[in-house]
N, C-alpha and C positions, 0 to 999 in steps of 0.2 A: 392446388397450392398445399404445401406441407403445413401441418398443424401440430402444435405442441401444448401439452396440458400439464399443469403443476398443481400440487396439493400440499398444504401445510397444516398440521394439527398443532395448535398452540397451547390449549388448556384442557384439562380434564378433571378439574377440581370439583368435588361435590356434584351439584346438578348443573354446573356451568359447562356449556358446549361452546368451544371456540375453534374455528378453523378458517382457512383461506383457500380460495381457488383462483387460478388465473389461466387464461388460454391465449395463445398467440398463433398467428400464421406468418409464413415467411414469403417474401418476394425477392427475386434476383434483380438487382439494380446496379447500373454502371456508375461508379464514382469517378467524377472528373478529377478529384483531388488525388485519389489513389491510382487512377488510370487502370482500373480493373473492375470486374463484376464482384459484388459483395452481397451477402444476405442481409436483408432488412426485416426486422421482426415487429409485428403490429399486434397490439392487444385487441381482442374482440370480446373478452369477458374477464371481469375482475370482481370477485366477491369476497367480502370480509364479514364474518358472522360471529357474534358473541351473544349468547342468551342463556337464561336459566329456564329449565324445564319445569321447575317446581316453585321457585321463588318468584313472586309476582313483581313486575316492574323492573326487571333487569334484562335489557336488550340493547344491542347496537348492531345495525345492519348497514352495510355500504355496498352498493352495486353499481358498476359501470359496465354496461353491456351493449353489444351491437357491432356488426361488422363494418358499419360506416363511421365508427369512432376514429379519432385522429391521434390516439396515444401510441407512441412507439417505444421500443426498447433500444438502448444504446449499442447492444451487441452487434457485431458484424459477421459472426459465425455461430454455428450451433454449439461449438465447444465453449465459446464465451457465454452464450445464453445459459447453458447448463451450469457453468461455474458460478455465474451471478446468482441464479436461483438456489443453488446448493448452499451458498454462503448465507442466504436468508432462510435456510432449512426447509426449502421446498423439495418435494419429490416429484420426479417425472412419472406420470401415470398414463394409462391408455385412454383413448377417447371414450370407450365404453364406460370405464370406471369414473371418468370425469363427469359424464352426463348423469350417471347414477348418483354421485355425490351432489351434483347440482340440484337434482330433483329432491334429494333429501334436505338440502339447505332450504329450499322454498317451502317444503312441507313443514319443517321446523318453524320457519318464520310465521306462517299463517295458522299453525296449530298451537304453538306454545307462547307466542307473544300475547300477553294480556295487557292491553293498554292501561296506562296509569289510572287508578281509581282512588281518589283522595278519601281517606277515612278520618281525617282530622278536621278541626274547624279552622280552615285556612282562607285567606283572601286570594282568590285565583284571578289571573289576568290572561287574556288570550289575544294573540297577534297574528295577522295574516298579511303576507306580502305576495303580490303577483306581478312579476316583472316579465310577462310573456312578450314574445316577439311574433313575427309573422310565421316563424317555423317551429318555435318551441314553446312548451309550457314551462315556466320557471316559477315555482311556487314554494313558499316557505310558510310553515304553520308551527306556532310555538305556544306553549302554555307555561305559566309560572305559578308558584305558590309563595305566599308570604305570611309569616306569623311571628310574633314576638317569641323568642326562644324556640325556634323551630326544631332544634335538636333535643328539646325537652331536658335540658340540663337541670340538676338540682339548684335550688335557690342560692345555696352557698357558692356554687360555681358561677352563677349569673352575677352575684354580688362581687365576686373576685374579679371577673372581667370588667365590671363597671369601675371598680376601684382603680384598676390598672389602665383604664381607658382603652381596653381591647375591643375590637369589633366582634359581634356575635355572628354576623353573616346569616341573616334571617330570611333571605330570599333564594329560592332555588328554581332551576329550570326543570319542569316535570317531563314534558314531551317536546321533541323537535322532529319535524318532518321537512325534508327538502326533496323536491323532484325537479329534474331537468329532462323533459321527455319530448321527443319529436311529435309534432302534431300529425305528420304524415306517417302512418304505420309502415309504409314501404321504405322509409328512411330509417335504418336500424342504428339508432343512437339513443340510449336511455340511461339516465343516472338517477339514483335515489338514495337517500339516507334516512334512517329512523333511529332515534336515540332516546333513551330514558334518563330519568334523574340520577340513576346510579352512576352514570359516567360523566355527568355534567358538574361544573363547579357551583359553589354557593356564592351568593353576593350579599353585600351589606344591606341593600334594599333594592327596590324595583328600579330606581333611577340609575343605580350603578350598573344593573343588568342592561338597561337600555343603552347606556353609553358604551358598554363593552361588546354588545352584540353586533352581528354583521347584518342587521336589518337596515334597510335604506330609508332612514327617516328624513334625510336631507331633501330628497326628491319627492317626498310625500307619497311613497309607494306602500307604506305600512298602514294597516287599519287595525284599530282595536275593536274586537268583536265579542259577542256574547257566547256563553257556554253552549247553547243549542246550535249556534252557527259553527262553532269549533267542531262539535261532534259531527255535524253534517259534512263539513269539509274533510274531516279526518276519514270518514267513510268513503267519500268520493276519491280521495288520494289513494286509499288502500285498494279500491277497485281498479284504479288506473295502474297501480303497481302490479296487481295480479294479472291484468290484461296484457302487460308488456313483459311478463316474467319469462316467457319462452325464448329460447335462443335459436334463431334461424341462421344456419351456416351455409345455406344453398349457394350464396354468391361466391364463397371461397372454396367450394368443392372442386371445380374444374382446374385444370392445369393453367399456369400463367401463360397468356398469349401476347400480352403487351410488353413492349420494350420501355424500360424506365431509366431515366438518367437523373442522377442527383447533382444539383448545381451547388456543390460544396467547395468551390474554388475561393 
Protein backbone atom coordinates (compact mmCIF):
# COMPACT_ATOMS: atom_id res chain seq x y z
CA UNK A 1 0.00 0.00 0.00
CA UNK A 2 1.20 3.49 -0.77
CA UNK A 3 2.07 5.69 2.19
CA UNK A 4 2.23 9.48 2.47
CA UNK A 5 3.99 11.50 5.15
CA UNK A 6 3.47 15.17 6.09
CA UNK A 7 5.29 17.61 8.36
CA UNK A 8 4.41 21.12 9.62
CA UNK A 9 6.60 23.42 11.69
CA UNK A 10 4.34 25.84 13.56
CA UNK A 11 6.44 27.72 16.07
CA UNK A 12 10.09 28.50 16.72
CA UNK A 13 9.85 31.27 19.32
CA UNK A 14 12.48 31.34 22.08
CA UNK A 15 12.75 27.82 23.54
CA UNK A 16 9.33 26.69 22.26
CA UNK A 17 9.32 23.80 19.80
CA UNK A 18 6.04 23.17 18.00
CA UNK A 19 5.46 20.90 15.03
CA UNK A 20 3.01 18.34 13.68
CA UNK A 21 3.40 15.05 11.85
CA UNK A 22 0.80 12.92 10.11
CA UNK A 23 0.99 9.79 8.00
CA UNK A 24 -1.62 8.11 5.80
CA UNK A 25 -1.84 5.03 3.62
CA UNK A 26 -4.11 4.61 0.61
CA UNK A 27 -6.43 1.84 -0.52
CA UNK A 28 -8.21 1.49 -3.85
CA UNK A 29 -11.94 1.13 -3.24
CA UNK A 30 -14.96 0.89 -5.52
CA UNK A 31 -17.56 3.60 -4.95
CA UNK A 32 -21.13 2.52 -5.71
CA UNK A 33 -22.15 6.17 -5.78
CA UNK A 34 -19.50 7.24 -8.31
CA UNK A 35 -19.42 3.81 -10.02
CA UNK A 36 -15.64 3.78 -10.24
CA UNK A 37 -12.52 3.00 -8.23
CA UNK A 38 -11.29 5.83 -6.01
CA UNK A 39 -8.41 6.29 -3.58
CA UNK A 40 -9.24 6.29 0.10
CA UNK A 41 -6.73 7.62 2.61
CA UNK A 42 -6.42 6.40 6.19
CA UNK A 43 -4.40 7.97 9.01
CA UNK A 44 -2.02 5.65 10.84
CA UNK A 45 -0.05 8.30 12.72
CA UNK A 46 -0.91 11.83 13.87
CA UNK A 47 1.35 13.74 16.27
CA UNK A 48 1.03 17.30 17.57
CA UNK A 49 3.82 18.52 19.82
CA UNK A 50 4.40 21.82 21.61
CA UNK A 51 6.90 22.10 24.45
CA UNK A 52 9.58 24.30 25.97
CA UNK A 53 13.10 22.94 26.26
CA UNK A 54 14.12 25.37 29.00
CA UNK A 55 10.97 26.75 30.63
CA UNK A 56 9.49 24.28 33.08
CA UNK A 57 5.84 23.32 32.83
CA UNK A 58 5.12 24.18 29.20
CA UNK A 59 4.08 21.13 27.20
CA UNK A 60 1.23 19.76 25.14
CA UNK A 61 1.42 16.44 23.32
CA UNK A 62 -1.31 14.69 21.35
CA UNK A 63 -0.70 11.37 19.61
CA UNK A 64 -3.12 9.16 17.67
CA UNK A 65 -1.16 6.25 16.29
CA UNK A 66 -1.64 2.75 14.91
CA UNK A 67 -2.50 1.04 11.64
CA UNK A 68 -5.74 -0.33 13.14
CA UNK A 69 -7.17 3.13 13.77
CA UNK A 70 -10.35 4.15 11.96
CA UNK A 71 -9.72 7.82 11.07
CA UNK A 72 -9.86 8.60 7.35
CA UNK A 73 -9.34 11.65 5.17
CA UNK A 74 -12.05 12.96 2.83
CA UNK A 75 -9.77 13.17 -0.25
CA UNK A 76 -10.45 10.74 -3.10
CA UNK A 77 -7.22 11.37 -5.03
CA UNK A 78 -3.59 12.10 -4.26
CA UNK A 79 -4.01 15.58 -5.77
CA UNK A 80 -6.82 16.40 -3.32
CA UNK A 81 -4.80 14.99 -0.42
CA UNK A 82 -1.78 17.16 -1.25
CA UNK A 83 -3.92 20.25 -1.75
CA UNK A 84 -5.72 19.77 1.56
CA UNK A 85 -2.49 19.40 3.52
CA UNK A 86 -0.85 22.24 1.64
CA UNK A 87 -3.66 24.58 2.76
CA UNK A 88 -2.83 23.60 6.35
CA UNK A 89 0.86 24.36 5.63
CA UNK A 90 1.99 20.73 5.72
CA UNK A 91 4.94 19.61 3.59
CA UNK A 92 5.10 16.19 1.93
CA UNK A 93 8.29 14.45 3.11
CA UNK A 94 9.97 11.08 2.66
CA UNK A 95 9.32 8.06 4.87
CA UNK A 96 12.92 8.20 6.09
CA UNK A 97 12.63 11.86 7.14
CA UNK A 98 9.26 11.20 8.77
CA UNK A 99 10.58 8.46 11.04
CA UNK A 100 13.63 10.58 11.85
CA UNK A 101 11.34 13.45 12.93
CA UNK A 102 9.10 11.04 14.79
CA UNK A 103 12.03 9.71 16.80
CA UNK A 104 13.03 13.29 17.54
CA UNK A 105 9.51 14.09 18.75
CA UNK A 106 9.46 11.27 21.29
CA UNK A 107 13.01 12.04 22.36
CA UNK A 108 11.91 15.61 23.10
CA UNK A 109 8.83 14.40 24.94
CA UNK A 110 10.67 12.15 27.37
CA UNK A 111 13.78 14.32 27.69
CA UNK A 112 12.42 17.85 28.06
CA UNK A 113 8.99 17.48 29.62
CA UNK A 114 9.44 18.28 33.29
CA UNK A 115 6.17 17.44 34.93
CA UNK A 116 4.63 20.20 36.99
CA UNK A 117 6.28 20.80 40.35
CA UNK A 118 4.41 23.29 42.55
CA UNK A 119 6.61 25.88 44.23
CA UNK A 120 3.84 27.88 45.89
CA UNK A 121 1.66 27.24 48.90
CA UNK A 122 -1.33 25.86 47.03
CA UNK A 123 -4.29 23.63 47.73
CA UNK A 124 -3.90 20.76 45.28
CA UNK A 125 -6.55 18.25 44.21
CA UNK A 126 -6.12 15.07 42.20
CA UNK A 127 -8.67 13.12 40.17
CA UNK A 128 -8.56 9.77 38.44
CA UNK A 129 -11.04 8.26 36.00
CA UNK A 130 -10.85 4.78 34.57
CA UNK A 131 -13.46 3.97 31.92
CA UNK A 132 -11.77 0.82 30.67
CA UNK A 133 -13.53 -1.75 28.52
CA UNK A 134 -12.68 -5.30 27.56
CA UNK A 135 -10.41 -4.08 24.76
CA UNK A 136 -9.06 -0.66 25.82
CA UNK A 137 -7.55 1.22 28.71
CA UNK A 138 -9.33 4.58 28.93
CA UNK A 139 -7.70 6.60 31.70
CA UNK A 140 -7.79 10.27 32.69
CA UNK A 141 -5.56 11.75 35.35
CA UNK A 142 -5.84 15.39 36.40
CA UNK A 143 -4.35 17.67 39.04
CA UNK A 144 -5.50 21.18 39.99
CA UNK A 145 -4.18 23.98 42.19
CA UNK A 146 -6.20 26.54 44.09
CA UNK A 147 -5.07 29.61 46.00
CA UNK A 148 -6.51 33.02 46.77
CA UNK A 149 -4.99 35.47 44.30
CA UNK A 150 -3.15 32.71 42.42
CA UNK A 151 -1.87 35.29 39.92
CA UNK A 152 -0.16 37.18 42.78
CA UNK A 153 -1.77 40.48 41.83
CA UNK A 154 -0.90 43.57 43.94
CA UNK A 155 -3.40 44.30 46.72
CA UNK A 156 -4.64 47.35 44.84
CA UNK A 157 -5.55 45.17 41.86
CA UNK A 158 -7.33 42.63 44.08
CA UNK A 159 -9.31 45.43 45.76
CA UNK A 160 -10.24 46.82 42.35
CA UNK A 161 -11.55 43.42 41.26
CA UNK A 162 -13.59 43.08 44.43
CA UNK A 163 -15.04 46.58 44.13
CA UNK A 164 -16.21 45.80 40.61
CA UNK A 165 -17.32 42.30 41.59
CA UNK A 166 -15.00 40.72 39.02
CA UNK A 167 -13.89 37.13 39.34
CA UNK A 168 -10.23 36.42 40.11
CA UNK A 169 -10.22 32.84 38.75
CA UNK A 170 -8.08 31.28 41.45
CA UNK A 171 -8.18 27.65 40.34
CA UNK A 172 -6.06 26.19 37.54
CA UNK A 173 -5.56 22.82 35.91
CA UNK A 174 -1.91 21.84 36.46
CA UNK A 175 -1.56 18.52 34.64
CA UNK A 176 -3.87 16.54 32.41
CA UNK A 177 -3.24 13.02 31.13
CA UNK A 178 -5.51 11.00 28.85
CA UNK A 179 -4.73 7.62 27.33
CA UNK A 180 -6.89 5.39 25.17
CA UNK A 181 -4.71 2.35 24.51
CA UNK A 182 -5.51 -1.12 23.26
CA UNK A 183 -4.96 -3.85 25.84
CA UNK A 184 -3.87 -6.20 23.09
CA UNK A 185 -0.50 -5.00 21.77
CA UNK A 186 -1.20 -6.77 18.47
CA UNK A 187 -4.11 -4.40 17.85
CA UNK A 188 -2.43 -1.17 16.77
CA UNK A 189 -4.55 1.71 18.02
CA UNK A 190 -3.18 4.05 20.68
CA UNK A 191 -4.11 7.60 21.65
CA UNK A 192 -2.73 9.80 24.38
CA UNK A 193 -2.66 13.44 25.42
CA UNK A 194 -0.50 15.25 27.97
CA UNK A 195 -1.05 18.91 28.77
CA UNK A 196 0.30 21.39 31.31
CA UNK A 197 -1.24 24.40 33.04
CA UNK A 198 0.31 26.75 30.47
CA UNK A 199 -2.36 25.72 27.94
CA UNK A 200 -5.31 25.20 30.28
CA UNK A 201 -7.87 27.81 31.35
CA UNK A 202 -8.27 29.16 34.86
CA UNK A 203 -11.47 28.72 36.86
CA UNK A 204 -13.24 30.70 39.55
CA UNK A 205 -12.89 27.80 41.98
CA UNK A 206 -12.69 24.01 42.10
CA UNK A 207 -16.44 23.61 41.78
CA UNK A 208 -16.48 25.52 38.51
CA UNK A 209 -13.69 23.32 37.20
CA UNK A 210 -15.58 20.14 38.14
CA UNK A 211 -18.72 21.39 36.39
CA UNK A 212 -16.92 22.29 33.17
CA UNK A 213 -14.51 19.34 33.01
CA UNK A 214 -15.14 16.27 30.87
CA UNK A 215 -14.81 13.94 33.83
CA UNK A 216 -17.71 11.50 34.24
CA UNK A 217 -19.03 12.31 37.71
CA UNK A 218 -22.60 11.26 36.87
CA UNK A 219 -21.71 7.58 36.57
CA UNK A 220 -19.37 7.64 39.57
CA UNK A 221 -16.32 6.82 37.47
CA UNK A 222 -14.17 9.58 38.98
CA UNK A 223 -12.16 9.18 42.15
CA UNK A 224 -10.46 11.81 44.28
CA UNK A 225 -6.97 10.55 45.09
CA UNK A 226 -3.93 11.54 47.15
CA UNK A 227 -0.71 13.10 45.92
CA UNK A 228 1.31 9.88 46.23
CA UNK A 229 -1.35 7.95 44.28
CA UNK A 230 -1.30 10.61 41.56
CA UNK A 231 2.49 10.38 41.26
CA UNK A 232 2.35 6.59 41.06
CA UNK A 233 -0.37 6.63 38.39
CA UNK A 234 1.48 9.31 36.43
CA UNK A 235 4.58 7.12 36.36
CA UNK A 236 2.49 4.14 35.25
CA UNK A 237 0.83 6.12 32.44
CA UNK A 238 4.19 7.48 31.27
CA UNK A 239 5.59 3.94 31.11
CA UNK A 240 2.57 2.80 29.05
CA UNK A 241 3.06 5.67 26.61
CA UNK A 242 6.74 4.85 26.23
CA UNK A 243 5.91 1.19 25.67
CA UNK A 244 3.46 2.05 22.86
CA UNK A 245 5.48 4.83 21.23
CA UNK A 246 6.91 2.70 18.40
CA UNK A 247 5.08 2.73 15.06
CA UNK A 248 4.72 -0.68 13.43
CA UNK A 249 3.75 -0.41 9.73
CA UNK A 250 4.34 -4.04 8.77
CA UNK A 251 0.63 -4.63 8.09
CA UNK A 252 0.47 -1.88 5.44
CA UNK A 253 3.75 -2.62 3.66
CA UNK A 254 2.41 -5.30 1.23
CA UNK A 255 0.38 -4.43 -1.84
CA UNK A 256 -3.40 -4.37 -1.49
CA UNK A 257 -4.91 -7.78 -2.29
CA UNK A 258 -8.50 -7.32 -1.08
CA UNK A 259 -11.32 -5.84 -3.12
CA UNK A 260 -13.20 -3.14 -1.16
CA UNK A 261 -16.61 -1.67 -2.01
CA UNK A 262 -17.92 1.53 -0.41
CA UNK A 263 -21.64 1.40 0.32
CA UNK A 264 -22.16 5.13 -0.18
CA UNK A 265 -25.42 5.01 -2.11
